[in-house]
N, C-alpha and C positions, 0 to 999 in steps of 0.2 A: 504493500500500500504506500509506503514511504517513497519507494522508487517511482511508482506510477504518479504520485502527486508532484514529485520533483520534475519528472519528465514533462508533465502537463504544464507546470509553471514555466519551464524552459521554453516550450513550444509557443506559449503566449507572450514570451519576452518579459515575464514578470519575475521579480526577485533576483535578477542577475546583477552582476557587477557593471557599473557604468564605465565603459572603456572606449575612449576616442583616441585613435592614433595621433591626431594632430596635437593633442594636449597631454596624452597619457604615456607616450613613449619617453623614457628618461634618457639621460646621457649614457652613451655606451662607450665612452672614450676608453681606449686601450684594450677593449674586450675582443676576444676571438669567438666567432660563432660558426657552427657547421649546420647546414640544412640539407637533408637528402630530398631528392625530387624537386630541387629548387629551380628547375628550368621551365616550369609551367604551373598553371593553376594556383593552388594555395601556397606552394613553396615560393614561387616567383612573387606573388602578391605580398607575402611576408617579408621577403628581402627588400622589396621596394619600399614598403611601409617603414621598415627599420631605418633605411637610408634617408628616406624623405622626411621623417618626423623626429628623429633623435636630434636633440640640440648639439650633441657631439657624436658623430658616427663612430662605429667600431673600427678597430685597427684592421680587422680582416673578417671577411665572410667566406667560408668555404662553400661553394655551390657544387653539390655532389649530384651527379647524374651519370647514366651509362653512355651517353653520346656526346662527344666533345663539340660537335657542330651545333647541337641543340643548346648546349651550355653557352656557347659563344653567342648564339642568336638571342638567348635570354638576356645575357649581359648587355648586348646592344640595345635591346628593347628597354631595359631598365635605365640605361644611360640616356635614353631620349627624354626621360623624366628627371633623372638624377645624374648630371654629367660626371660626378666624381665616382660613379659606380665602378668603372673599370680599374680604378686605382685601389679599390677595397676588395672587390670580389675576386676570389681565386678559383679557377676551374678545378674540379676534382672528379676524375673518371671513376665511377663506382657502379658496378653491376651487382645488385643485391641477390640475383639469382645464382651467383658464383661466389662461394666463400673464398676462393683464391683471389678473386678481384677485390673482395672486401679486405683481405689481408694486405694486398698491395696498396690500396687506398689509405688504410690506417697507417701503414709504414711511412707513407709520404707525409701524412699529417704529423706524425710523431717526429719525423725528421726535420720538418720545416716550421713547426709551431712550438713556441715556448709555453703556450697556455691554451686552454679551451674552456671558455666560461659558459657557453650555452650550446647544447646540441638538440636540434629539432628533427625527430625521426618522422618526416612528413611523407616520404615516398610510399607508394602502395599500388597494388593492382586489385581489380575486381572483375568478375565475370570472365575469367580466363578459360580457354579451352582446357579439357582434361590433359594433364601432363605433370611432369616432375622437373625440378631444377637440375642444374648440373651435378648437384650433390645428392640427388635422389629423393628430395622432399616434394610433397604435393605443392604445386606451384604457388598458390596463395600463401600457404604456410611457410614455404621456403623463402619467399621474397618479403612478405609483410612481417614475419616473425624472425626466422633464423638469420637472415641477412642483417637485420637491425640488431639482433641480439649479439651477433659476432662483432659488429662495429662497436657497440657499447663496451663489450668486454675488452676489446683490443685498445680502445682509447681511454679506458678507466684510469690507467696510471697518469695520463695527462690531466684528466679531470681532477683527480685527487691532488696532483701537484699544484693545480690552479687554486684549489681550496686553501692550501698552505701559503700561497702567494698573496691572497686577498686580505686586506684589513677587515673589511666587512664580508663575511663568508656568504657567498651566494652563487653557487654553481648549479645549473639546472639541466635536466634531461627531460624533454617533452616528446611524448609519443602520440601521434595522431591515430586514434582508433576510430570507432564508429558506433552509433546507436544500434547498428545492425548486429552487434555482438550478442544481443539478447536472443537471436535465433539459433545460437550455437548449441548443439547438444553437448553432453559430457565429452571431453577431449579423449579420443582413442589414440594414445601415443604410438601404437603400432601402425595404425592406418595412415598417419601423417607421413610415413616413410613409404607410401605407395601413391599412385595417382588418384585414389579415391573415386574411381570412375562410376561407382554406384551412387554417389552423393551429388545432389544438385549443386550448381556453382555457388548459390547463395549460402548454403550450409558451409561449404569449404571456405568461403570468404569470411563468414561470421566467426568461424572457429579461429581464424588467424587474427581477427580483430579482438576477440576475447583474450588471446595470447598477449596482444599488445598491452592490455590493461593489467593482466596478471604479472607480466614481466616488469612493469614499472613498480608494482606493489612489492615484488620480490627485491628489486634493486633498492627501493626506499628502505627496506628493512636491513639489507646487507650493507648499505652505504648511507648511514643516517646523516653524514656530513654533506650529502648532495641531495638536492630537491628533485625528486623524480615523479612526474605526473603524466596522466594520459587524458585524452579528451575526445569528444565528438564535435566536429566542426560545424555541424548543422547539415542541412540538405543543400549542397552547393553545386553550381554548374561548373564542372571541370571535365577533363577528358578521361577520368578514371572509368566512367561507365561506357566508354566507346565500344568495347567488344560486344556488350549485350545489346546496345542500340543498333549496331551494325548487323547483328545476327537475327534479331527478332523484329518482324514487322509491327507487332503490337507495341514493342518498346519504342519504335520510331514514332508511332502514333501518339503514345503517351508523352514523349518528349515534345512533340509539336503542340499538344493540347495543354500540357502543364509546365512547360519549360519556363514560363514567366514566373512561376512560383519559386524557382530555385534562386538561392542567393548568389550574387557575383563573388568571385574569389576575394576581392578586396573587402567584402563583408564577411565572407566565410572564414577568413584568416584571423578574425578578431579574437577568437577563443585561444588560439595558439600564440598569438602575440601577447595577450594578457598573461598566459601561463609562462611565457618565456621571459618577459620583461616587466610584468606588473609588480606592484608592491609585494615584497617577499612575505610580509606578514599575512597577506591575503591568500597566497598560494600554498596549500598544504601538501607536503610530500606524501606520496602514496595514493592520492585522491584521483578520481575520475570525474571530469567536468563536462557538463553540457554548456552551450553558449549562454551568456558568457559568465564563467565562474560559478555555475550552478552544480552543486555536488548532490550525491544521493541518488543518481539516476542509473547506476549500474545494476546488472542482473544479480540474482542470488549467488551465482558462481563467482562473481568478482569479489565477493565477501568471504569466500571459502579459503581460509588460511592453509588448509591441507592441500588444496589444489595449487595455491600460490607456491608452496614449498615443492610440490611435485614437479611443477613446470620448471622451476629454477634448477632443481637437481637433474631432471631429464635433459634440459637444454644445455647445461654445462657439461654433462657427460658426452652429449653429441658434439659439442664444439671441441672438446678435448680430442675426440676421435678424428676430427678434421684439422688438428694442429692449432686450434685457437685456444690460447690460455686466457688468463685474466689476472686482475689485481687481487 
């Protein structure tokens, strides 16, 4: 009942935190930020808002994506609104479907960055065809959860080092999940290492989004010195739903009829902007938020501490098997 009430409140825009980028983004002077999937949609909108509205922009933003041409195109587009963008944004080639690619990307960040203040795990896929990643995980699980889990574990030493460097301790990891996690059944940890071809794509997607929430709760417990949160951005018009829209005629009709109801990325990014740079006292580690800053909307499974622990232990064992250690 509490979850239903919180969700309803969020949908009506009641009870949320008031957050306007033009007045609420603080000085980010000297900070280093990393955003996955920063070449389009919510990621690109987040980067542009940070650069456009911070009184003092960050020292560096790592824009991580799998395609260097798309990264450069995004930088050029952001630069048309914020001319200093190319001097701050650093391209980072990262394919979350390959743990080897994740390792190479993390090695570069560790080699070239002295600090990492904010990491936004924004990239994701939805409605993908049946298949597995290069490492044998169901494709939604492998990209949305395993790729990001590997990245956080590999960069954890740098995040912890940054905590020690700060006078005011405020290092954050923000994972973009989805309200769709509520459709997830109990996680079958054996099945996520198959293509799950008997499961509808929405179930496969929902399961990976549940994992995003559980992973942040696990990290919040394991690393209390770092603020780890997850969130639902709202129903946003991005290219993440492209595969399902292209495949189903009914989906194309729905997009044409109801597309006007979808939030633009510059609005949809507000919740992750708030979680990443909003007042530290307002953002509670381990929480899952609906827009903007509304907590208590998670499913019963997001509150299952036994499941949080199981996901952490299973994920870390899998990562170790692929040569990914941690702090």
